[in-house]
N, C-alpha and C positions, 0 to 999 in steps of 0.2 A: 580396473575400477575400482572409484571409492565408493564411501559411503555417500557421497554427494550426489553421485550420479544419478541423472536424471531429474533432479532437485531443482524446481524457480522459485526462486529468493527472489520478493519485492522491496523497496526499498521506500520507506515516509520518510521524508526528512535526510536533508545530508549528512556523513558521516562526518563526527568531529574526531575524530581519529585519525581519519587518512580520505585523500577522496576516494569516490564513488569508483569511479575508473582502474584504481588499484588493487580495490576490493574485488568488481567484478572480473579481471584478468584473474585474482588468485582462486578464485571460484569456479573459471571457467576451467583451470590445470587440473581442480580435482572434478571435472565433467559436471559441474551442473551451472545455472547461470542467476545473475541478479542483474535487472531491472531495475530503471527505478518506475514507484508506482506498480499498482499491481492489475496485472490480469485472471482471465479467466484458470490459466494455465499455474499461476503464484500455489503453493499450496506453503512456503512461510512469507510471515510479513517480518521486515526490520525495520523500529522503530528509528530512526538519528536523532542522537540528544538536540542537533542543532533546531531539530522544529519544534525548542520548545522555547525558540527565539522568535520563530515565525508566527507561529497559532498562540490564541488563547486555553485555558483550559478546557473551556465547554466546545471546543471544535478538537483539540485530542480526543478527548475522551467517547464521541460518537466516535472516529473514523479507528480509533479500540473497540469501540463496542460490537462497529459492523464487521471488521474483518472477523473479531471473534463470533460473530455469529455466522461471518460466512463459513467455519469450520479449521480457518487456520491457525495455522500452527504461527504466534504473538514469540518476538524475539526481539531483546535488547539489542544492542551497541555491543556491548561486552561478549552476553550470549552468544550473537552469530562471532566475532574475531572468537571466539574457543574455540567455537562448533570448528571452526577453519583451521584453528590451532596455531593462531596468531596469539594470543592469550591464555597465561596459566591459568586453570582454575586455584583460585584461593585454597590451603589446603583447613584441614578444623574443622569440617563442617558436617555437623550429620543434625541438626535443628530442624525438624515438621515444617511445614509452612503453617498448620495449624497451631504447634508450640509456641512460633514465635508472635503467630497473634493473640492466642492464649496470654502470654507470659509481656507483651509489650501495652495491651489493650489500643493496637493503631488497629484503623476499621480495615477490614479486607480489601477493600477498592483504592485506597491509600495505600494499602501496601501493595497490590498488583503494577499502581501506577508507579509508584516510585522503584520498583523491583525494574517493571520495563526500561526508564529512562538512566540507570543503574544508580541509583542513590543507596545499595549497598553493597558491599564487597562480591555479592552473590547476585547474579540475575529469578534463579531461583531456586525453589528445597532444592540440596538441605540447606541452609542456612549456617552462618558464623555464631558465635559466642559475641563476635564485636555485630554482626547485625544485628543480634539482637540489644545490644548498647543503643546504635541508633534509631532502630525500632522504636526502643523508649523513647529517644530526645527526640524526635520526630511525634511522636504519640503527642509528648510535652507542648511543642509547635502547634498543631492540629487546635490543640483545647486551648490553646492559647492567641489563635484566631488565623494562624496562617493555609493558603491550603496545599495538595500538596504540590502543584506545578512551585508556585512561589519557593519552596523543598526542593524540589529537583534544581531550577532553575539556581538555586543560588552552594548548593555542596559538592557540583564540581571547580567552579571557582579557585578553590584554596587550595587542589590539589586531589591525590587519591580519599574515597571518602573512607574510608577504616583511618584515615590520622586523625574524624574530627569526633570519634571514641571518648577522647583526650579532653575533649574542649567543652566548653559553656558555650549550646546555642540558644538563641531567643530571638522571639519578633520583638520587630524596632516600627517604628516610624518616622523614626530621625530622616533629616533632608529628606521632607516628605514624602516618601516610601512609604507605603504601607506593608507591602508583601516582600520587604527586606529581613534578611536574616541573618544577626551579626552575631559576632564571637565573643564572651567574656561579657557581658552584661551591655552589650552596645557599643564595646567601645571600639571598633571596629568593622567592616560591614568585610562579608567574603566577599574575597575577589580575586579576581588573578585572568590568567591563558590558561584554556583548554590542554588536554596534554595530547602529544602524539602531533602535532601542528609541520607537515611537512606534506610537501609535493610542489607543483608549477602554482606561478599563477594564473596561469590558463584552467588546471582547477576549479580556483577559489570563485573565479568568473563561472565556471560555466553552471557549480552551484548556486550561484545569485542569481544568470538569469534562469537558469529552472525553477529555479522558486518564483522570480518573477512573473516566469511565464503561466506559471499554474496560476497565480492572483490575478492575472489577467484573463484569462480564461474562466476562471471561475464567475468573475464578473462577468464574463462575455463579452468582455474587449477582444472582441475576434481578431483586426488585424492588428492589434499592437501584441496580441497572444502568440500569431505566428510569424509576426519579426522576430519576439525573441527566442523561441522554439528557432529559427531557422538561422540566429544566432548561435546557437545551442549548436547545431548541426555541424555550422561552420565548423568549429572545438572539436567535436568529436563526431564525424559521418556516419557510424558503429550503431548511434543512438535509435531507436528502433524507436522508442517509446517517445523519443523526441519529434518523430516523424509521421509517428501518429498520432500526437498530440497535435500538430501543426495544421495537418489533412484533415482532422476534426471543427480545427479554428478558422480553417479555409472554406470549409464546404457553409458551417453558420454563418460566415461573409459571404458566400455568393460565388465563390472562385471557381466550381466545379470540378476544369482541367486541370488545376493547382492539385486541387483538394485529392483526385484518380493520384495523382503524380506522384506523391506521398504516401495514400495509402500502400503505393506498390514499391517505394521504395523502405518503407517499414517490414513487408512480409521480401523483402530484398533481402535485409538485416537479419533477419528475426521468422524464415521462413514458415514456422510453428503459432506465428501470432495469430489466432484464432480471431479478434475481435477485428481487426484489421482485413482480414477476408470480409465476413462481415458488415461491416461498414462499406469496404468497394463494391461489393453487392449492391447495397442498401443507393447505394449511388450511381451504378449502373442501371438500377429498377426506376428512379428517377428520371435517366436522360431517354430511359423507351431501349433499351439495349440485354432485352430479357435473357439473350442466350449467356450473354457473360452474367449475367448478374446469377444466373440457376448455375451454373463453373461456381460463379465463388462462392454460393452457397450449399452446395455441393463440398470443396475443397475443407468450408470451417468443422461442414460433422463431419468428415471424413478425421478430423484431426480431434472434434469431440463431440462424443456420437450422443453429449449430452446438453448438448446446447439445443435449450428448447427456442428461441426465439430463433434460429438460424432455423430450423426445422418449422415453427409454423409460417417462416417467411416464404419457404421454399415448398410449403404446403399453399399458400395463398398463388403464388407466384405459375405455380404447375396450372390452377382450377383458373386463375385467369385465361393462360394459355389455351384453356376445351383438354386438359390430360385430365380426366378425374379420376380415374382412378389411380392417379398416383399423388394426387393430390387428397386425398382418400387416405391413400398408406400412410404420407404425412403427419396428417393431423391424430390419425391410429395414434402415430407415437407421439406427438406430441402432446395428445391426453395422460398415454404413460407418464411423462415427464412431469406434465401438469393441470390436476383434475380439477380443480375448483374457483381461481381464477378468473376474471372476465375474458381474455382471452381464450379459455377456455369452453366456456362457454361460444365460443362463433365458432371455433375447432369444431364442436360437438353440433350444432346448424348446418358447417358447411359438412360436416358427416351424411346429418340429415335430409339435406338438398343431392347429396351426388347419389345419397341412396333413392331419393324417390324416382330422378332423374336416371340413374340405370337400369330400375326398375319400370317405368317407361320405355325406355328401349329395349330393356327386353322382353314385354309386353306385345 
């Protein structure tokens, strides 16, 4: 077994280096898992650099904060590749994060976001002396009005970021663009192609399709999103996340039977996909198929004993079926997982009601 055994990576944004499909194959070879998006089982979140072209700074910052708050390990694309052994770590790196901050006067939040999108040689400490030079340059650009996002979007267009240490970087508004970073007094804008551009045309199509599908889903254009996810699945039938997302969109569009099929498809691709079991259970409950819903919720809890939503829903299902002792047991477990929310208050009231009913029966 390898050091990655059992590790579940989630990718937010496509990789600039090469197709996610190839990365997933290497992770699987090392006994881990890589999926698009984030699920409850995700322990490490990789932020692909192409996200910079798909989302604005505020949206990226929101997603980064959410994943950090959830306790997941955040990784840059290069950091991920180094972990897989596909990229070497820079040599002569000995500067701590705090030392880099103290010597460069770059804001901590900007340092972390720029590191997450590989604007330095290193994606985390220890940093190199070249990273310090870059940090000072970036601090100057920020002081000149550039955002961390403008810097991150610009620096990868001219080759390895370390090559920028010997160049003068300036914020420019030439050509009507206030967010561009220019070389040498504004004579030339940082431009060029992303590195490691290999893979099949299908890979490029898949990444674009998936991003478009996510955007349509976010905008609640359920039918359009479902059609786009179906095109993703035509290219890669093993993509559990695409099947799951399509099922959610079909459910939102009122196509319950098709949604159930795609939840089952997601589970077939990834039997440990807890959210797919949970959502399929919800769909079965809506259709009055309590026995099936119960089995699916029990499976979700067996996979993830701390899945509070599944525990609560199973308690409510048992309560509605008249299985009061079972309902009480599950609601008590829910309160161990969540003691303060509105759902916790509902669970506590459910337990109180059951206790009264059981007391009357005993009396």
